[in-house]
C-alpha positions in Angstrom: 7.1 31.6 -4.1 5.8 32.4 -0.7 6.2 29.6 2.0 2.4 29.3 2.6 2.2 28.3 -1.2 4.9 26.0 -1.3 3.9 23.0 -2.4 4.3 20.3 0.3 6.4 20.4 3.0 7.1 17.7 5.3 9.3 17.0 8.4 10.0 13.5 9.3 10.3 13.4 12.9 11.2 11.0 15.8 13.6 9.9 18.0 16.9 9.3 16.8 17.9 6.6 15.0 14.8 5.9 13.9 15.5 6.4 10.3 15.0 10.0 9.2 17.8 9.9 6.6 17.0 6.9 4.8 13.4 7.9 4.9 13.8 10.5 4.0 16.3 10.0 0.9 13.6 7.5 -0.4 10.6 9.7 0.2 13.0 12.3 -2.0 13.2 9.9 -4.3 9.6 9.0 -5.0 7.9 12.6 -4.7 10.6 14.6 -6.6 11.8 16.6 -3.9 14.4 18.0 -2.0 15.9 16.0 1.3 18.0 17.9 4.3 19.1 16.4 7.0 17.9 18.7 10.2 21.5 17.7 11.7 23.3 19.6 9.4 21.3 22.6 10.7 22.6 22.1 14.8 25.1 24.7 15.3 28.8 23.3 16.0 28.2 23.7 20.1 24.8 21.3 19.8 26.6 18.8 17.8 29.4 19.1 20.6 27.2 18.8 23.6 25.6 15.4 22.0 29.0 14.1 21.0 30.0 13.9 25.0 26.9 12.3 25.4 24.9 15.4 26.8 21.1 15.7 26.6 20.1 19.2 24.7 17.9 21.6 26.6 15.2 23.6 25.4 17.5 26.5 25.1 20.1 24.7 23.1 16.7 23.7 20.7 15.3 27.3 19.8 17.7 28.4 17.4 18.0 25.2 15.3 14.2 24.1 15.5 13.9 28.2 14.1 16.3 27.2 11.3 14.6 24.1 10.1 11.3 26.1 10.0 12.7 28.9 7.8 14.8 26.0 5.8 10.9 25.0 4.9 9.7 28.7 4.7 12.8 29.0 1.8 11.5 28.6 -1.7 14.6 26.9 -2.6 14.2 25.0 0.4 13.9 21.2 1.1 10.6 19.7 0.5 11.1 17.0 3.7 13.6 17.9 6.8 14.4 15.2 9.1 14.0 16.7 12.2 13.3 14.7 16.0 10.9 17.1 16.7 10.2 15.6 19.8 7.7 18.0 21.5 4.3 19.6 20.5 6.1 22.8 21.0 8.8 22.4 18.6 6.3 21.4 16.1 4.5 24.5 16.8 7.7 26.4 16.3 8.6 24.9 13.1 5.0 25.4 11.8 5.5 29.2 12.8 8.7 29.7 10.8 7.8 27.9 7.6 5.0 30.5 7.4 2.0 27.8 6.4 1.1 24.0 6.3 3.7 21.3 7.4 3.0 17.3 7.0 4.6 15.9 10.4 5.4 12.1 9.6 6.4 10.2 13.0 8.5 7.5 12.4 7.7 5.1 15.8 9.3 2.6 16.5 9.9 0.7 20.2 12.9 1.5 22.0 14.8 -2.4 21.6 14.3 -2.1 17.7 15.9 1.8 17.4 18.6 1.4 20.0 19.9 -1.8 18.1 19.6 0.5 14.7 21.8 3.1 16.7 24.2 0.4 17.5 24.5 -0.7 14.3 25.3 2.4 12.5 28.8 4.1 12.3 29.9 7.5 12.0 27.3 9.5 13.4 27.3 12.0 16.6 24.6 10.5 18.9 25.5 8.0 21.0 22.9 5.2 21.9 23.0 6.4 25.7 21.1 9.5 24.8 18.3 7.4 23.5 16.5 7.2 27.2 16.7 11.1 27.1 15.0 11.4 23.2 12.2 8.7 24.4 11.6 10.9 27.7 11.6 14.3 25.9 9.1 12.4 23.2 5.7 13.8 22.7 4.0 11.9 20.1 1.9 14.5 17.8 -2.0 14.4 19.3 -5.1 14.0 16.5 -5.4 17.7 16.3 -2.0 17.7 14.8 -2.7 16.0 11.4 0.3 14.2 11.6 0.9 10.8 10.3 2.3 7.9 12.5 4.0 5.1 10.6 5.7 1.8 12.2 9.1 1.7 11.3 9.3 -1.9 12.2 9.2 -3.0 7.8 11.7 -2.7 5.3 12.1 0.9 4.1 10.7 0.0 0.9 7.7 -1.0 2.1 7.8 1.9 4.6 8.0 5.0 2.2 5.5 3.0 -0.2 2.9 3.4 3.2 3.8 7.2 3.7 3.6 7.8 0.2 -0.1 6.8 0.3 -0.9 8.2 3.8 0.3 11.9 2.4 -2.0 11.5 -0.6 -5.1 10.8 1.7 -4.0 13.8 4.2 -4.7 17.3 2.9 -1.3 19.0 4.6 0.4 17.4 1.2 0.2 17.6 -2.2 2.3 15.9 -4.6 1.5 17.0 -7.6 -0.4 14.1 -8.5 -3.6 15.1 -8.1 
């Protein structure tokens, strides 16, 4: 099956700590597709850099974003990948590498809420000190990108239900229930 004909490919995007992994797992269950954490695709050098509290540069991100798009293009790839996709040019590269439509779902929240969530999570390489750089780099999707933006300040189940509803209304995603 070619990348362009795959049913439903999605990127859950947003700053670190917005809930991409939790939402991705919940959506994967509801939609019957695989979820992959984009952090697993980072080169070791990127993980080490972020672990030291150093923000990634565009040059650090390009190989990673290319791999995210290629994972989406693979016939055996996940239907959903969590990837910050902070800038439009990052999303454009992912779309290009995926070889077809990709639904972007922007998990949006306040810096205070996300900072509190980051502070409460354990075992993640991304320190809270990099949150400001994440918000500085963030270019929310424009209206012409066809992305879905949802406010994360709600229970996980309600958030997942809302995203599924919006996906069903969005022509770039097909859940198979149509």
